[in-house]
PDB file of N, CA, C, O and CB in Angstrom:
ATOM      1  N   MET A   1      72.411  47.756 110.469  1.00  0.00           N
ATOM      2  CA  MET A   1      73.704  47.601 111.219  1.00  0.00           C
ATOM      3  C   MET A   1      74.219  48.921 111.773  1.00  0.00           C
ATOM      4  O   MET A   1      74.364  49.849 110.977  1.00  0.00           O
ATOM      5  CB  MET A   1      74.787  46.993 110.303  1.00  0.00           C
ATOM      6  N   PHE A   2      74.493  49.090 112.988  1.00  0.00           N
ATOM      7  CA  PHE A   2      75.212  50.297 113.558  1.00  0.00           C
ATOM      8  C   PHE A   2      76.558  50.408 113.111  1.00  0.00           C
ATOM      9  O   PHE A   2      77.372  49.485 113.147  1.00  0.00           O
ATOM     10  CB  PHE A   2      75.244  50.288 115.023  1.00  0.00           C
ATOM     11  N   LYS A   3      76.828  51.840 112.586  1.00  0.00           N
ATOM     12  CA  LYS A   3      78.259  52.075 112.273  1.00  0.00           C
ATOM     13  C   LYS A   3      78.891  52.833 113.468  1.00  0.00           C
ATOM     14  O   LYS A   3      78.310  53.808 113.944  1.00  0.00           O
ATOM     15  CB  LYS A   3      78.428  52.911 110.904  1.00  0.00           C
ATOM     16  N   ILE A   4      80.103  52.384 113.968  1.00  0.00           N
ATOM     17  CA  ILE A   4      80.677  53.028 115.181  1.00  0.00           C
ATOM     18  C   ILE A   4      81.909  53.442 114.759  1.00  0.00           C
ATOM     19  O   ILE A   4      82.594  52.737 114.018  1.00  0.00           O
ATOM     20  CB  ILE A   4      80.787  52.158 116.422  1.00  0.00           C
ATOM     21  N   LEU A   5      82.329  54.718 115.230  1.00  0.00           N
ATOM     22  CA  LEU A   5      83.758  55.062 115.073  1.00  0.00           C
ATOM     23  C   LEU A   5      84.411  55.109 116.392  1.00  0.00           C
ATOM     24  O   LEU A   5      83.959  55.921 117.199  1.00  0.00           O
ATOM     25  CB  LEU A   5      83.949  56.390 114.361  1.00  0.00           C
ATOM     26  N   VAL A   6      85.322  54.428 116.709  1.00  0.00           N
ATOM     27  CA  VAL A   6      86.188  54.403 117.934  1.00  0.00           C
ATOM     28  C   VAL A   6      87.289  55.308 117.761  1.00  0.00           C
ATOM     29  O   VAL A   6      88.058  55.076 116.828  1.00  0.00           O
ATOM     30  CB  VAL A   6      86.728  53.026 118.252  1.00  0.00           C
ATOM     31  N   VAL A   7      87.502  56.329 118.523  1.00  0.00           N
ATOM     32  CA  VAL A   7      88.795  57.041 118.511  1.00  0.00           C
ATOM     33  C   VAL A   7      89.504  56.878 119.947  1.00  0.00           C
ATOM     34  O   VAL A   7      88.923  57.177 120.990  1.00  0.00           O
ATOM     35  CB  VAL A   7      88.552  58.622 118.143  1.00  0.00           C
ATOM     36  N   GLU A   8      90.716  56.414 119.902  1.00  0.00           N
ATOM     37  CA  GLU A   8      91.422  56.023 120.823  1.00  0.00           C
ATOM     38  C   GLU A   8      93.061  55.983 120.407  1.00  0.00           C
ATOM     39  O   GLU A   8      93.511  55.434 119.401  1.00  0.00           O
ATOM     40  CB  GLU A   8      90.820  54.772 121.213  1.00  0.00           C
ATOM     41  N   ASP A   9      93.753  56.624 121.323  1.00  0.00           N
ATOM     42  CA  ASP A   9      95.087  56.840 121.025  1.00  0.00           C
ATOM     43  C   ASP A   9      96.027  55.691 121.649  1.00  0.00           C
ATOM     44  O   ASP A   9      97.207  55.655 121.302  1.00  0.00           O
ATOM     45  CB  ASP A   9      95.457  58.232 121.528  1.00  0.00           C
ATOM     46  N   ASP A  10      95.525  54.763 122.554  1.00  0.00           N
ATOM     47  CA  ASP A  10      96.207  53.661 122.992  1.00  0.00           C
ATOM     48  C   ASP A  10      95.935  52.612 122.170  1.00  0.00           C
ATOM     49  O   ASP A  10      94.747  52.296 122.117  1.00  0.00           O
ATOM     50  CB  ASP A  10      95.946  53.344 124.277  1.00  0.00           C
ATOM     51  N   GLU A  11      96.849  51.863 121.387  1.00  0.00           N
ATOM     52  CA  GLU A  11      96.622  50.959 120.213  1.00  0.00           C
ATOM     53  C   GLU A  11      95.965  49.877 120.761  1.00  0.00           C
ATOM     54  O   GLU A  11      94.960  49.418 120.219  1.00  0.00           O
ATOM     55  CB  GLU A  11      97.878  50.509 119.452  1.00  0.00           C
ATOM     56  N   ARG A  12      96.512  49.335 121.968  1.00  0.00           N
ATOM     57  CA  ARG A  12      96.102  48.097 122.549  1.00  0.00           C
ATOM     58  C   ARG A  12      94.707  48.159 123.016  1.00  0.00           C
ATOM     59  O   ARG A  12      94.032  47.133 122.941  1.00  0.00           O
ATOM     60  CB  ARG A  12      96.982  47.721 123.649  1.00  0.00           C
ATOM     61  N   LEU A  13      94.146  49.340 123.533  1.00  0.00           N
ATOM     62  CA  LEU A  13      92.876  49.348 123.960  1.00  0.00           C
ATOM     63  C   LEU A  13      92.025  49.555 122.707  1.00  0.00           C
ATOM     64  O   LEU A  13      90.859  49.162 122.728  1.00  0.00           O
ATOM     65  CB  LEU A  13      92.672  50.381 125.030  1.00  0.00           C
ATOM     66  N   LEU A  14      92.545  50.168 121.575  1.00  0.00           N
ATOM     67  CA  LEU A  14      91.739  50.232 120.428  1.00  0.00           C
ATOM     68  C   LEU A  14      91.598  49.107 119.826  1.00  0.00           C
ATOM     69  O   LEU A  14      90.477  48.895 119.363  1.00  0.00           O
ATOM     70  CB  LEU A  14      92.134  51.065 119.567  1.00  0.00           C
ATOM     71  N   GLU A  15      92.468  48.238 119.674  1.00  0.00           N
ATOM     72  CA  GLU A  15      92.356  46.944 119.088  1.00  0.00           C
ATOM     73  C   GLU A  15      91.390  45.973 120.048  1.00  0.00           C
ATOM     74  O   GLU A  15      90.528  45.289 119.496  1.00  0.00           O
ATOM     75  CB  GLU A  15      93.870  46.341 118.901  1.00  0.00           C
ATOM     76  N   ALA A  16      91.545  45.933 121.394  1.00  0.00           N
ATOM     77  CA  ALA A  16      90.605  45.322 122.381  1.00  0.00           C
ATOM     78  C   ALA A  16      89.080  45.668 121.994  1.00  0.00           C
ATOM     79  O   ALA A  16      88.244  44.803 121.734  1.00  0.00           O
ATOM     80  CB  ALA A  16      90.958  45.876 123.883  1.00  0.00           C
ATOM     81  N   MET A  17      88.839  47.041 121.993  1.00  0.00           N
ATOM     82  CA  MET A  17      87.421  47.482 121.899  1.00  0.00           C
ATOM     83  C   MET A  17      86.957  47.058 120.546  1.00  0.00           C
ATOM     84  O   MET A  17      85.870  46.483 120.483  1.00  0.00           O
ATOM     85  CB  MET A  17      87.238  49.053 122.107  1.00  0.00           C
ATOM     86  N   THR A  18      87.699  47.284 119.364  1.00  0.00           N
ATOM     87  CA  THR A  18      87.241  46.965 118.038  1.00  0.00           C
ATOM     88  C   THR A  18      86.935  45.358 118.054  1.00  0.00           C
ATOM     89  O   THR A  18      85.838  44.927 117.699  1.00  0.00           O
ATOM     90  CB  THR A  18      88.391  47.412 116.903  1.00  0.00           C
ATOM     91  N   ASP A  19      87.784  44.677 118.407  1.00  0.00           N
ATOM     92  CA  ASP A  19      87.641  43.210 118.419  1.00  0.00           C
ATOM     93  C   ASP A  19      86.296  42.722 119.193  1.00  0.00           C
ATOM     94  O   ASP A  19      85.483  41.885 118.802  1.00  0.00           O
ATOM     95  CB  ASP A  19      88.944  42.586 119.115  1.00  0.00           C
ATOM     96  N   TYR A  20      86.286  43.432 120.332  1.00  0.00           N
ATOM     97  CA  TYR A  20      84.945  42.800 121.090  1.00  0.00           C
ATOM     98  C   TYR A  20      83.694  43.393 120.426  1.00  0.00           C
ATOM     99  O   TYR A  20      82.657  42.731 120.454  1.00  0.00           O
ATOM    100  CB  TYR A  20      84.877  43.191 122.804  1.00  0.00           C
ATOM    101  N   MET A  21      83.720  44.638 119.810  1.00  0.00           N
ATOM    102  CA  MET A  21      82.365  45.061 119.175  1.00  0.00           C
ATOM    103  C   MET A  21      82.239  44.229 117.650  1.00  0.00           C
ATOM    104  O   MET A  21      81.110  43.972 117.230  1.00  0.00           O
ATOM    105  CB  MET A  21      82.348  46.909 118.952  1.00  0.00           C
ATOM    106  N   ARG A  22      83.145  43.930 117.058  1.00  0.00           N
ATOM    107  CA  ARG A  22      83.289  43.401 115.823  1.00  0.00           C
ATOM    108  C   ARG A  22      82.612  41.799 116.122  1.00  0.00           C
ATOM    109  O   ARG A  22      81.691  41.335 115.449  1.00  0.00           O
ATOM    110  CB  ARG A  22      84.981  43.504 115.303  1.00  0.00           C
ATOM    111  N   ALA A  23      83.208  41.161 117.150  1.00  0.00           N
ATOM    112  CA  ALA A  23      82.861  39.918 117.571  1.00  0.00           C
ATOM    113  C   ALA A  23      81.185  39.764 117.819  1.00  0.00           C
ATOM    114  O   ALA A  23      80.600  38.690 117.955  1.00  0.00           O
ATOM    115  CB  ALA A  23      83.712  39.655 118.859  1.00  0.00           C
ATOM    116  N   ARG A  24      80.662  40.903 117.840  1.00  0.00           N
ATOM    117  CA  ARG A  24      79.196  41.011 118.321  1.00  0.00           C
ATOM    118  C   ARG A  24      78.388  41.451 116.862  1.00  0.00           C
ATOM    119  O   ARG A  24      77.163  41.522 116.766  1.00  0.00           O
ATOM    120  CB  ARG A  24      79.016  42.308 119.707  1.00  0.00           C
ATOM    121  N   GLY A  25      79.214  41.686 115.924  1.00  0.00           N
ATOM    122  CA  GLY A  25      78.354  42.063 114.742  1.00  0.00           C
ATOM    123  C   GLY A  25      78.417  43.440 114.361  1.00  0.00           C
ATOM    124  O   GLY A  25      77.889  43.768 113.299  1.00  0.00           O
ATOM    125  N   LEU A  26      78.995  44.306 115.086  1.00  0.00           N
ATOM    126  CA  LEU A  26      78.853  45.684 114.767  1.00  0.00           C
ATOM    127  C   LEU A  26      79.943  46.236 113.762  1.00  0.00           C
ATOM    128  O   LEU A  26      81.090  45.793 113.807  1.00  0.00           O
ATOM    129  CB  LEU A  26      78.889  46.454 116.050  1.00  0.00           C
ATOM    130  N   ASP A  27      79.596  47.141 112.918  1.00  0.00           N
ATOM    131  CA  ASP A  27      80.469  47.655 111.996  1.00  0.00           C
ATOM    132  C   ASP A  27      81.263  48.825 112.562  1.00  0.00           C
ATOM    133  O   ASP A  27      80.739  49.917 112.785  1.00  0.00           O
ATOM    134  CB  ASP A  27      79.738  48.028 110.808  1.00  0.00           C
ATOM    135  N   VAL A  28      82.728  48.517 112.817  1.00  0.00           N
ATOM    136  CA  VAL A  28      83.388  49.328 113.660  1.00  0.00           C
ATOM    137  C   VAL A  28      84.512  49.985 112.573  1.00  0.00           C
ATOM    138  O   VAL A  28      84.889  49.362 111.581  1.00  0.00           O
ATOM    139  CB  VAL A  28      83.992  48.464 115.005  1.00  0.00           C
ATOM    140  N   TYR A  29      84.954  51.257 112.900  1.00  0.00           N
ATOM    141  CA  TYR A  29      86.053  51.964 112.178  1.00  0.00           C
ATOM    142  C   TYR A  29      86.712  52.669 113.236  1.00  0.00           C
ATOM    143  O   TYR A  29      86.105  53.107 114.213  1.00  0.00           O
ATOM    144  CB  TYR A  29      85.589  52.939 111.016  1.00  0.00           C
ATOM    145  N   CYS A  30      87.922  52.784 113.059  1.00  0.00           N
ATOM    146  CA  CYS A  30      89.062  53.259 114.028  1.00  0.00           C
ATOM    147  C   CYS A  30      89.700  54.451 113.558  1.00  0.00           C
ATOM    148  O   CYS A  30      90.081  54.642 112.403  1.00  0.00           O
ATOM    149  CB  CYS A  30      90.166  52.212 114.217  1.00  0.00           C
ATOM    150  N   ALA A  31      89.808  55.351 114.661  1.00  0.00           N
ATOM    151  CA  ALA A  31      90.835  56.590 114.518  1.00  0.00           C
ATOM    152  C   ALA A  31      91.640  56.688 115.573  1.00  0.00           C
ATOM    153  O   ALA A  31      91.226  56.569 116.726  1.00  0.00           O
ATOM    154  CB  ALA A  31      90.214  57.938 114.389  1.00  0.00           C
ATOM    155  N   ALA A  32      92.933  56.928 115.245  1.00  0.00           N
ATOM    156  CA  ALA A  32      93.951  56.928 116.396  1.00  0.00           C
ATOM    157  C   ALA A  32      94.109  58.403 117.096  1.00  0.00           C
ATOM    158  O   ALA A  32      94.821  58.560 118.088  1.00  0.00           O
ATOM    159  CB  ALA A  32      95.434  56.440 115.795  1.00  0.00           C
ATOM    160  N   ASP A  33      93.510  59.268 116.595  1.00  0.00           N
ATOM    161  CA  ASP A  33      93.522  60.704 117.091  1.00  0.00           C
ATOM    162  C   ASP A  33      92.271  61.496 116.448  1.00  0.00           C
ATOM    163  O   ASP A  33      91.531  61.020 115.588  1.00  0.00           O
ATOM    164  CB  ASP A  33      94.972  61.448 116.667  1.00  0.00           C
ATOM    165  N   GLY A  34      92.168  62.684 116.966  1.00  0.00           N
ATOM    166  CA  GLY A  34      91.101  63.546 116.556  1.00  0.00           C
ATOM    167  C   GLY A  34      90.967  64.063 115.124  1.00  0.00           C
ATOM    168  O   GLY A  34      89.886  64.141 114.540  1.00  0.00           O
ATOM    169  N   ALA A  35      92.168  64.417 114.594  1.00  0.00           N
ATOM    170  CA  ALA A  35      92.347  64.472 113.412  1.00  0.00           C
ATOM    171  C   ALA A  35      92.004  63.441 112.300  1.00  0.00           C
ATOM    172  O   ALA A  35      91.558  63.749 111.194  1.00  0.00           O
ATOM    173  CB  ALA A  35      93.380  64.710 113.437  1.00  0.00           C
ATOM    174  N   LYS A  36      92.241  62.308 112.685  1.00  0.00           N
ATOM    175  CA  LYS A  36      91.838  61.036 111.895  1.00  0.00           C
ATOM    176  C   LYS A  36      90.377  60.694 112.067  1.00  0.00           C
ATOM    177  O   LYS A  36      89.746  60.048 111.230  1.00  0.00           O
ATOM    178  CB  LYS A  36      92.683  59.785 112.355  1.00  0.00           C
ATOM    179  N   ALA A  37      89.889  61.143 113.158  1.00  0.00           N
ATOM    180  CA  ALA A  37      88.326  61.008 113.325  1.00  0.00           C
ATOM    181  C   ALA A  37      87.555  62.007 112.607  1.00  0.00           C
ATOM    182  O   ALA A  37      86.444  61.789 112.125  1.00  0.00           O
ATOM    183  CB  ALA A  37      87.895  61.119 114.778  1.00  0.00           C
ATOM    184  N   MET A  38      88.313  63.346 112.540  1.00  0.00           N
ATOM    185  CA  MET A  38      87.385  64.285 111.653  1.00  0.00           C
ATOM    186  C   MET A  38      87.378  63.862 110.145  1.00  0.00           C
ATOM    187  O   MET A  38      86.458  64.127 109.371  1.00  0.00           O
ATOM    188  CB  MET A  38      87.906  65.859 111.732  1.00  0.00           C
ATOM    189  N   ALA A  39      88.521  63.169 109.818  1.00  0.00           N
ATOM    190  CA  ALA A  39      88.630  62.746 108.295  1.00  0.00           C
ATOM    191  C   ALA A  39      87.675  61.617 108.101  1.00  0.00           C
ATOM    192  O   ALA A  39      87.005  61.549 107.070  1.00  0.00           O
ATOM    193  CB  ALA A  39      90.162  62.257 107.841  1.00  0.00           C
ATOM    194  N   GLN A  40      87.585  60.711 109.068  1.00  0.00           N
ATOM    195  CA  GLN A  40      86.493  59.754 109.022  1.00  0.00           C
ATOM    196  C   GLN A  40      85.044  60.309 108.977  1.00  0.00           C
ATOM    197  O   GLN A  40      84.192  59.760 108.279  1.00  0.00           O
ATOM    198  CB  GLN A  40      86.616  58.900 110.181  1.00  0.00           C
ATOM    199  N   LEU A  41      84.777  61.408 109.732  1.00  0.00           N
ATOM    200  CA  LEU A  41      83.530  62.089 109.696  1.00  0.00           C
ATOM    201  C   LEU A  41      83.256  62.682 108.513  1.00  0.00           C
ATOM    202  O   LEU A  41      82.077  62.822 108.186  1.00  0.00           O
ATOM    203  CB  LEU A  41      83.426  63.010 110.638  1.00  0.00           C
ATOM    204  N   ASP A  42      84.238  63.103 107.726  1.00  0.00           N
ATOM    205  CA  ASP A  42      84.132  63.857 106.583  1.00  0.00           C
ATOM    206  C   ASP A  42      83.490  62.860 105.369  1.00  0.00           C
ATOM    207  O   ASP A  42      82.747  63.245 104.465  1.00  0.00           O
ATOM    208  CB  ASP A  42      85.617  64.471 106.247  1.00  0.00           C
ATOM    209  N   SER A  43      83.919  61.634 105.565  1.00  0.00           N
ATOM    210  CA  SER A  43      83.352  60.767 104.497  1.00  0.00           C
ATOM    211  C   SER A  43      82.356  59.715 104.851  1.00  0.00           C
ATOM    212  O   SER A  43      81.827  59.086 103.935  1.00  0.00           O
ATOM    213  CB  SER A  43      84.402  60.106 103.855  1.00  0.00           C
ATOM    214  N   ASN A  44      82.059  59.472 106.060  1.00  0.00           N
ATOM    215  CA  ASN A  44      81.074  58.624 106.657  1.00  0.00           C
ATOM    216  C   ASN A  44      80.087  59.194 107.490  1.00  0.00           C
ATOM    217  O   ASN A  44      80.233  60.356 107.868  1.00  0.00           O
ATOM    218  CB  ASN A  44      81.657  57.700 107.360  1.00  0.00           C
ATOM    219  N   VAL A  45      79.077  58.515 107.835  1.00  0.00           N
ATOM    220  CA  VAL A  45      77.833  58.849 108.675  1.00  0.00           C
ATOM    221  C   VAL A  45      78.046  57.590 109.690  1.00  0.00           C
ATOM    222  O   VAL A  45      78.073  56.432 109.272  1.00  0.00           O
ATOM    223  CB  VAL A  45      76.197  58.879 107.731  1.00  0.00           C
ATOM    224  N   PHE A  46      78.195  57.934 111.073  1.00  0.00           N
ATOM    225  CA  PHE A  46      78.137  57.141 112.169  1.00  0.00           C
ATOM    226  C   PHE A  46      77.009  57.163 112.853  1.00  0.00           C
ATOM    227  O   PHE A  46      76.345  58.197 112.930  1.00  0.00           O
ATOM    228  CB  PHE A  46      79.044  57.375 112.944  1.00  0.00           C
ATOM    229  N   ASP A  47      76.593  55.866 113.523  1.00  0.00           N
ATOM    230  CA  ASP A  47      75.562  56.056 114.423  1.00  0.00           C
ATOM    231  C   ASP A  47      76.042  56.288 115.901  1.00  0.00           C
ATOM    232  O   ASP A  47      75.236  56.638 116.763  1.00  0.00           O
ATOM    233  CB  ASP A  47      74.676  54.899 114.327  1.00  0.00           C
ATOM    234  N   LEU A  48      77.295  56.097 116.161  1.00  0.00           N
ATOM    235  CA  LEU A  48      77.879  56.392 117.413  1.00  0.00           C
ATOM    236  C   LEU A  48      79.280  56.458 117.404  1.00  0.00           C
ATOM    237  O   LEU A  48      79.991  55.659 116.795  1.00  0.00           O
ATOM    238  CB  LEU A  48      77.503  55.499 118.349  1.00  0.00           C
ATOM    239  N   LEU A  49      79.734  57.526 118.158  1.00  0.00           N
ATOM    240  CA  LEU A  49      81.210  57.892 118.159  1.00  0.00           C
ATOM    241  C   LEU A  49      81.868  57.706 119.652  1.00  0.00           C
ATOM    242  O   LEU A  49      81.500  58.476 120.539  1.00  0.00           O
ATOM    243  CB  LEU A  49      81.374  59.485 117.652  1.00  0.00           C
ATOM    244  N   LEU A  50      82.769  56.761 119.912  1.00  0.00           N
ATOM    245  CA  LEU A  50      83.238  56.662 121.089  1.00  0.00           C
ATOM    246  C   LEU A  50      84.707  57.032 121.163  1.00  0.00           C
ATOM    247  O   LEU A  50      85.303  56.986 122.239  1.00  0.00           O
ATOM    248  CB  LEU A  50      82.968  55.418 121.533  1.00  0.00           C
TER     249      LEU A  50
END
């Protein structure tokens, strides 16, 4: 399964993107800004960063 990190500061868009991808069986993680994304990257390995 692909692990995807979605970085988006617009909360509604972030929710829409993650809902769409999760409905298709993807493993999605979220970050609201670059600092939170970097923290996620320190503790996880992702196949794709959006």
